[in-house]
N, C-alpha and C positions, 0 to 999 in steps of 0.2 A: 387478336385471337377471336375466333367465332365461338361465342358462348353456347350456341345451340349444338355445335359439333364437338365441344370439349367436355371431357369427363375425367374422372380419376378412379383409382383402385387402391385399396389398402392391402398390402401383402402381409399375411400372417399365417402361422401354422394352423392346420385344420382343427386341432383340438382346442384352440384358443378362440374366444369370442369377444367382440367389442360390445360393451353395454350401452354405448352412446353412438349417435350418428353425427359424424363430423360435418361441419358446414364450411365449405370453401367458396369464396366469392372472388370473381375477377372483374376488372373494369369493363363495362359495357358502353362503348362509345356511341352506339346507335341510339340507345335509350337514355344516354347520359346518366348512368348510374352503375350499380353493381349487379351482376347476374350470378346466381348460385350454380355450382357445378354438380352434376349428377354422379353419385357414387355407384359404380357397377361392380359386378362380380368378376368381370374380365374385360380386357381392352385389346384392341387390335393394334399391333405395332409391327410395321414392315411386313405385313401379311401373316403374322403369327399371333394367335389368340393367347394372351397371357392371363391366366386366372389368378385370383387372390391367394390361392394355396399352392400355386406352382405345380399342380398335378397334370397340367396340359390336357385335361379331359375335354374342355370345350374345343380346343384346336383339333384333337384327334376325332371328335365327333363331327366337326366341320369337314375334315378331310374325308371321313368315311361317307358322309352324305354326297360329296362330290364324286368319289370313286364309284359309289353305288349306281349313280346315274350312268356313268360310262360303262359299267358292267352290263347294264340293261341295253345299251346301244350294241355292245358286242354280242349279246344274246340274240338280237334281231338280225345282225349283219353276218353272223357266222355261216349261214346257209347260202349266202350270195357272194361272198368274197373269199379269196384264197387265204391260206394260213399266214403267209408273209404280211399280208395287209392287216390281218387281225393283230399280229405281233407289233406291227408298226403303230397301230392305234393304241395299243397298250403302252408302248414306250413314249409316245408323244402326248398322251392324255393322262394316263395313270401314273407313270413314273415321275413326272415333275411334282405331283402332289406328295408322293412319298419321300422325295429327296429334299424338297425345299425346307430349310430350317431343321433338318433331321438331327444334326449334332446338338441342338438345343432341347428338343422334345423326345429324342430317341431313348432317354432313360426313364420314360414314364413307366407306370406299372404294366406288368404283363397282361393284366385283364383288359386294359385300354388298348394296348398294342395289338391284342388278339383281334380286335375289330378290323384293323388294317390287314393283318395276315389272312383272316378269313376271306376278305374280299379279293385279295391277291389269288388265293387258291381257287375261289369261285370263277374268277376271270380266266385263269389258265385251264380249268376243267372245261369251260365253255369253248375256249379256243381250240383245244385238242379233242373235243367231243368225248371227254372222259366221264365216267359215272361220278355221282356225288360222293361215293365212298372210296373212290380210288385214291391211292397215295399221291400226294402232291410233289414229293421230292423229285421223282423222274421228270415231272413237267417243268419244274424250275430248272433242272439241268438241261433239258432239251431246248428250252427257250432262252437259256443263258440269262436268266433273271434271278436276282437275289431276293430272298424274303426280307421283310422290313428289319428284322433283327440283324441279319448278316449284312444288310446294306448299311446299317448304323456302324457296325464294326469297320467296314471298308471306308466309310466317309471319315470317321475319326482317325483311322490309320493314315489316310491321305493327308489330313490336316496336321497330324503329328510329324509326318515326314517333312511337310513344308515348314513346320516350326523348327525342325533340326537344321534345315538348310537356309533359315532366315528368309523364307519366301512369303511369310504371312505378315500382316500389319503388326506394328509395334505393340498395340494394345492386346493382341492375342498372344504374342510371344511373352509378354510380361506376366501372363497367367501361370507360367511354368518357370521353375527354378532348378538349375542343375545342382546335383549334390556336391559337385566340386566347388560351387560358390558358397556352400554352407560351411565347409571345413577344408583344410589343406592336407588332410591325411590321404595317402595313396592306398585307399582301400579298393577291393575288387569291385565294389558297388559304384564308387565314384569313377574309377578308371574305365568302366564300361559305358561311360557317358550316360548314366541313368539320371533320371529326374528325381528331385526331392519330393517325397510323399508327405503332403501337408495333412496332418491329422485334424479330425474334427469330431465332436460329439453329435452333430446334427446329421440325421440320415439324408436329408435333402442335399447337404453339402457333399457327402460321400458319393452321391449319385450324380453329381454335377459333371459337366464336360471336362473341366480341368482335372478333377480327381480321377475320372475314368480314363482320360487320355494319358495321364501319368502312369497309371497301373498298366495300361495296354502297352505303352512304349517301353516300360521296364521289362515286360515279358518277352519282347522281341530280342533276338540275338543280334 
């Protein structure tokens, strides 16, 4: 393990504070000793920034900074390239940032997600030469592009369909329990192949992907 590139983060609710600074050391073969690890507010894991409070704010800010640069490119190119090229730039450069890891961070606060949605609207207004105060819904429809909130619904729905057909990995399928596995009663809820709703007192648990995916799947006929 490279001690210079290794660090750790302590996950805790936002309202709780730690009055002490933990010290974690790992063996350092190069210096023949032990090297302390740095405690950070967030870490990067598989391209997703996971913060200590699981608010996903650092990751959304990182995505917003990337998309903002691409929006600037669109603003300069829109007078020189056709509409199809601008839409292709959006789908190839902006869309991957909004889609990657969306089932994980898509349940962030609306205040944070609004940063992504605002950049989406700005990009489409530039592409279609619309005014700053024009409604963005017709632009989303004309370009066949979903806002980040609707894209989250679509992504989770697709994953839940794969869960029902056993097309997902086992560790994802184990996040969901069918109501028929809880009891043997032939109720309308269990006969409809609904999933068991796991209750929790934690707000972050209720907004997690398994909880939202269960509620979304049970709403579908």
